N, C-alpha and C positions, 0 to 999 in steps of 0.2 A: 504493500500500500504506500502511495506517495505521502510525503509530509503534509501536503495540502489536504489530501483525503483524511488523514489521521486528525489533523487539527480541526477541520470542519466537523468531523464526526464527533470529536471530543467536546465540541462547543454546543451540541444539540440541546443539552439539558441545562444550560445556564439561564434560560428564561424561566421566570417564576411559574410554577405550576399551580393550578387551582382544581382541587377535587370537587366533583359534583356532590352536592349534599343529598344523601340517600333519602332524607326526609322529604326533600323537594320533589323527588321522583314519585315517592309514595303519595304526596299531596296531589300531584298532577293526575295520578291514576284515579284517586278518589274524586277529583273534580271533573273527571271524564274528559280531560284534555286529550288523553289517549283514547282510542276507540275501545269501548267496553266489549267484553265477550257477549255474544248473542245467545249462548247456551249456558246451562247450569255449570257452575264451577267444576272443572275436571282436573284442576291442579291443587288448589288449596282446599283442604278439608277442615282445617281448624286454624285460622289466622292468629287467634289468641295465643296459641302455643309457640308462635314465632315472635312474640313481643318480648322486649328485654326485661320487663317486669315479671314475666311468667317464671314460676318456680316448678320445675318438673318433679315427678315423684322420685326420680333417681338422679343423683349427681355423679357423673362419670369422672374418672381419672383423678379423683381427689380423696380416695379411701383413707390414706394415712392422715391427711389434713383434717378430715372429718373426725377421726378417732381422737386426735389431739385436741380439737375444739371441744368435743364432748367431755374430755377429761378436765380441761381447764375451766369449763363452765360449772363443774361441780364445786369449784372454789369461788364462783361468782364473777369471774373476770376473764377476758380474753382479748387480745389485740390481733386482728388479721391484717397482714401486711403483704402488698404485692402491687405490681404495675397495672396499667390500664388493660382491661380485658382479661384479667386472670381469674375472674369469678369471685372477687371478694364479697361484694354485696349479695350475690346469689347464695354463697355459702352461709352468710349471716342470716339471710331470710329463710334458708332451708333449716337452720338450727332453731329459728323461731324467736320472736320477741313480742312484747306487748306494745311497743312504740318504736317508730323509726324516724330518726332525725338526720337531716343532711346539714352539715356545718358550713358548707359553702353558701347555703341559703340562710343559715342562722349563725352569724359570726360571733355573737356574744353569749356569755353564760346565761344571761337573763332570757335572751331569745330562745336558746336551746331548751331551757326549762319551761318556758311558755308553750312551746310546741309540744314538748313531752307531755305536759299536763292537758293540752288540748286533746291529745289522743287517749291518755289514761283516764281523764275525767272530763268528758265532753260537756257536761253541764256546769263545770267550774269556771268562774270568771277570774282570771289572774290580774286584771287591770289594776294598776296602782300599787300592787304588792311588791315589797322589796325582795331581792334575790333569795335571802335566807328563808323567808316565808314560803317561797315556791318550793324550796328543798323540803320543807316540813310537810308539804301537801303530797309528796310522792309516797305511795304506799309501799310497805315492806314486801319484799319478795318479787317485785316486778323486774322484768328483763327488758332492757332498752338497747336498741341498736343505734350506735353513734357513727354515722358514715362520714367519710372525708373529714375526720376530726382535725386534721392539719389545716383545714380551711378556716378555722377560727382565728381571730386575732391573737397574737402570741401571748400577751399578758392574760387575756381572757382564758385561753387554752390552759395555761399553767395553773390558774386558780381553779378552773373547772375540773381538771384532772385530779388535783389535790382533793377537792370537795367530794367528787364522785367516789374516789377510792377510800376516803375516810368515813363514809357513811356507816360502815359496819362498826367502827369504833364508837360512833355516836348512838349505837343501839338499833340501827336500821340497815338491813342489807339490801342494796339495790344491785342486781346482776346487770352486767353490761358486756356488750360486744362492740368494741371500738374498731374502726377501720381506717387504715392509712395506706398511702402509696409506698411509703418507705419508713420503716420503724427507726432506722438510724438517724434520718433527718428529724423525725418526730422527737427522738430523745434529745437531739441538739436544741430543738425549739424549746422544749420544756426546761432543759438546762438546770436540772436540780436532781441530784442522785436520790434523795429521799423520796421525792414525789414520784420519780420514775420507778423506783423499787416497789412501791405499793400499787402504782397504777398498772404497770404492764410487765415488769421484769420477770422473766421465766414463765410468761404466759402468752407467748407470741406464736402464732401460726403463720408461717411464711409461705406464700404461693409463688411458685416459679412459673415463668411463661409456659404456655402449652406448646408442645411439639407439633409438628405436622400430623403425625399419627394420632395424637390426642384430639386435635381439632377435627380431624376426619371422623373419628369415632363418635364425638359429640354431635357432629353434623348429621351422621347417619341416624342417631337416636332421635334427634329433633325432627328430622325429615320424616321418619316413620310415624311420628306423632301428628304431624301437621300437613303433610302433602300426600296426595293419592299415589299409590304404587304405579309405576310406569311413567310418572311425570318427571322423573329425574333419574340419573344413573350415576355410576361410580365416578365417571370422569367429571361430571358437573360438580360433585362434592369435592373432588381433588382440586379442581380449578379454584373453587371458593376457598379451600384450605390454603392453597398457595397464596392467594390474594391476602387472606387474613394474616398469614404468617409474616407478610411484608408490609403490614400496616400498623399504625400505632394503636389501633383498637383491638387487635387480635381476635379473641372469641366474640367480643361484642360486634366487631366488623363482620365476622363470619355469619352470625345470625341475621344481621341487617341485610347482607348480600343475598342470603338464601330467601328471606322474606320478599325483598324487593324484586329479585329476579323472577320469583314465582308470580308476583303481581304483574310484572312487566309482560311475561309470557301470556298470562290470562288476558291482559288488556288488549293484546294483539290477536286474540282469538285462537291461540295455539293450545294444544293439549299436553305439551311437555316443555320443560325449560331447555333452552339451547345455550351453548357457550357464549353466543353474542348477547343473550339476555343478561348473563352474568357480567360480561365485559361492559355492557351499557350502564348498569347500575354502579359499576366500579370506575366509570369513565373519568379520565383526567383530560383537561384542556391542554394537551401538548401537541396538537396537530400542527400548530404554527411553528413548532420547533424544527420541523423538517424542511423549512424554507431554505436553510443554508446547506442542506445535505447534498452531497455529490451524487451523480447518477448511479454509480456503482453501489453505493449504500442504499439508495432508493430501490434498486433492483433486488438486493438481498432481503431487505425488509418486506418488499412486496412478495417475494418467494415464501417467506415465513407466513405472511398473512394468507396467501393462497393455500398453503399446505394445511393451515388451521381453519380453512373456510367452513368446513362442516363438522369439525371436531375440536376438542379442547387442546390436544397436544400433537406435535409432529416430530418425527425423528430427523436427525441431520441428513440422513440419506433421502428422505422425502423432500426436504427443503432443497437439497442440491439437484434433485431430479426436477423439481418445479423450476429452479433457476435455469436449468438447461432449456426448458420450454420457453421461458421468458426471454432468454438471450436470443433465441430464434425470432420471437415475435417483435422485439424492439431493436434487433440488430446491434446489440451491445454485448461484447465478449468480455467476461471477467476472469474466468479461470478458477479452478477448484481451490487452490491454496490461498489466493487473495480473497476469495469469497468466504472462506473459513475465518480468515483474519477479521474481515468486516463483521461477520456474524458475532464473533467474540466481543468486538467493540460495542455492537448494538446491545449485547447482554450487559456489558459493564455500564452502559449508559441508560439502562432500564427500559429501552424500547422493546427488547425481547427478554423473556424470562426463561431460564433453563432450570427445570425441576427434575425429579426422579423419573417422571413419565416422558420427558422430552422437552421440546421448545414450544413456547406459546406467547401470545399477546395477552397481557393482563389488563391493561388500562385504557383500551379503546376498542370499539366494535370493529371486527376485521372487515366487514362489508363496506363500512364507511372509509376505513383506512385504505382498502384496495382502490376505491374510486379516486381518492386524493392522490395516491402514489401513481396511479395510471395517468392522471392528468398531468402531473409534474414530469413524468418520464416522456410523455409526448411533447411537452414543451421543450425538453432537451433535444428531441429529435428534429425539431423544426430549424 
């Protein structure tokens, strides 16, 4: 590959990307901007089981973590720690609680207690009461889930953690499941060994990111619960798992993609989910990034798209075979070695993804990509 080719290819991704909001796609479907299906639903059998708030009867891939959580809860306290999409809130809700409070929405101790009492005592009016009076109103033995606890203001968090963990010493036990993205950072925010010791030390359940195999296993379970048999296959779930693995949302992203791809397919009147339905709901606005792409790179990318036209993944051999066809069509000769070098650069720059099943396009519908690449290649031929 020439230096010019390498430099231009390496610059493809320098433009800022903007991911489509899955919610906006779902909203468009609900508002009938897309054509609704004319027949009874043949894909989604229970949409509620694809909502992020849904708690399934069985939590997969977290057996050891559930055991630890149950042990810690016997002493009345547990801190769940893990990154985005690792199932922290799901695990807490699965364990159960009498009240759920999100601290990004309630950043002060007083607001947290008000929300807690609103759920525990719906008829109680906390207006005008001082914080200590609110503590006094919380009944013995209740279990509360404190989500995103690191979202509280630092000083408020420190005092809240102290007060919550000391209720037992005051003659009243309040059980709690606190949730944080990183327990090391939370400990630094609290910055008090005595408070940390009574609040969370030695009662931490840490959730590691899901692996590809775990994401796939969970997707299979959720799909069986929510989608009609025959409306999806193993490749669709693998494609979603690959997308989720390379997103900041991980399992949360996977469920979003499965739900919205199913809705997208239904809205277009199909009876099964296609790879392009999944790519559409995972779509990124990077099509303009190919403006500076040389014709050889356009050809290789087109060959990948063509090879994945009707399926989720393609082998290198299938891509090179398709490239041979396109070389004849456009009168552009690249050669196998150079084509493989370009393919690897496209992988490095995230235009093409290489997984265990082969090569694929994750972030753009291939039928639209093929049209754009064909147009640009014909411009090169003029």
